[in-house]
C-alpha positions, 0 to 999 in steps of 0.5 A: 481556272489555274493560270496558264503558263506564259512560256507555253503561249504565243505571248512568250516573247511579250516582256514585263506584261504577265497580267495582260498576258494572263487575261488573254491566255485565259480567254483563249484556252477557255475558247470564250474570246470576248467580241471587243478588247480594250487594250490600255497603257502607254505607247510602246510597252507591247499592246501591238505586239500583243495584239499581233501575237493574239490574232496568230491564235486565233486565225492559226491554221495548226495551232499546238493548242489554243494559246499556243499558234504554230507561228509558221503557217501562211495565216500566222505569217500574215497575221504577224506581219500586219497583212492577214486579209481578215484583219482590218486596221483602222489606224492613221496609216490606213486612213491615210491611204483611205482619204488619200491624204499624207499620213502626217495629217492624221490626228484623229480617226475619223467617221469614214474610217469606222464606216469602212470597217464595218463594211469590211467586218459585215462580210465572211472571212476571206481565209480564217474562221473570224473577222479581226478589227484593230482600232488604234488609237481608240482615244483619238476617235472624233465624236461621230466615228465614236458613236459609229463604233459604239453601234458596231460594239452593241451589235457586232457581226457574227464572227468578229473580234474588235480590239481598241488600243488607248494610252489615255482611256479617258478620253473614250466614251464611257459607253465604249469602255463598257463594251469592252473587256479591259487589258492593262498593259504597264510600263516595263521594268528596267530588266526586261526593257533592257533585254528587249533592246538586247534582243533587238540588237542581237537580231542585227538593229543597229543600237549602241549597247553602250547607250542601253543603260541611259535610254532605260532610265530615260524611256519611263518603261516603253520600248518605243520610247527607248528605241527613239532615244537610241536612234537619235543618239548618233545625232546627240552625240557630242563631247559638249564638256570638252569640246572648243566653244565655237563647236559648242555653240554650233551643235546647240544651233541645230536644235532650232532646226524644226527636223531636230528642235524641241523634242530632240532637246527635251530628250537630250536633257531627260538623258542628261538628268538621268546621268547626273542623278547617277553620278550624284549618288556616288559623288561625281556630280554635285546636286546643283547640276540636277537642278541646273538640267532640271531647270533647263528642261522646263524652260524648253517645256515652257517654249523657251528656244530650245538652242538658246535654252541649251546654250545657257545650260551647257556653258554654265556647267563648263564654267562650274567645272572649271570653278571647281578644278 
């Protein structure tokens, strides 16, 4: 079968994943959609977006083609918004509701959630032609839940499709993986990641374009990671090179707060490293500063207090800058 033109599919807005789009589109075009997919790849590279678009293609009531949903009908809007009654979502958010627990407590997908999914899939579709289930993250299934899912995969109810999302398929049962068609999602190229951020900014999201380049470098091909970096930018925006010493020390102290903490310190240091590497390439930054920042990042990752590690690094960088002048 000849490749399906990406621009003529429901996945046309999914950037940087041509191989995944081809696999999903070809199955839709042929009318042979597997009963189970496993979407594998880093977080924030489009797996969930692909699932929403794929769901629209299966549930649209007025498709323009087998691979192009109208995206305007009621089923399309519901599927795109994650609220279609024929789509069950086995996620931490749904599990928290089922178990009547805070979502923050959800660290794995439990058997009760899989059993509820099985119950829902056993019923006839309410609005569409098929029932769909999403398991996210599928690499966080407890053993009992994994074996319950395996039974569903071995004998799937009629007119049902399952999609499993995972960042580490090595954490999953081989028997589950072997019963799914694997679709691989890659880290986005920098150009695609930058385009996604610019598209979101054009839709009115509060993103500062001046930070896009730094976010792209530090995000390792993940849209989700880039958005996290940009959302944290305001609290981390600080003139550590020119501010008074008292303000520098006070700014570093905030990383001892659990609300900001170690993750934010690592984010700051990763962005600092990206900036230093750029500056070193054109001679504006000595290579030794890269080593200093890398050492600080290693110390933070090894459980050294983030406030202390940042204070030591930034004070050293300021002293070295004065010495060079």
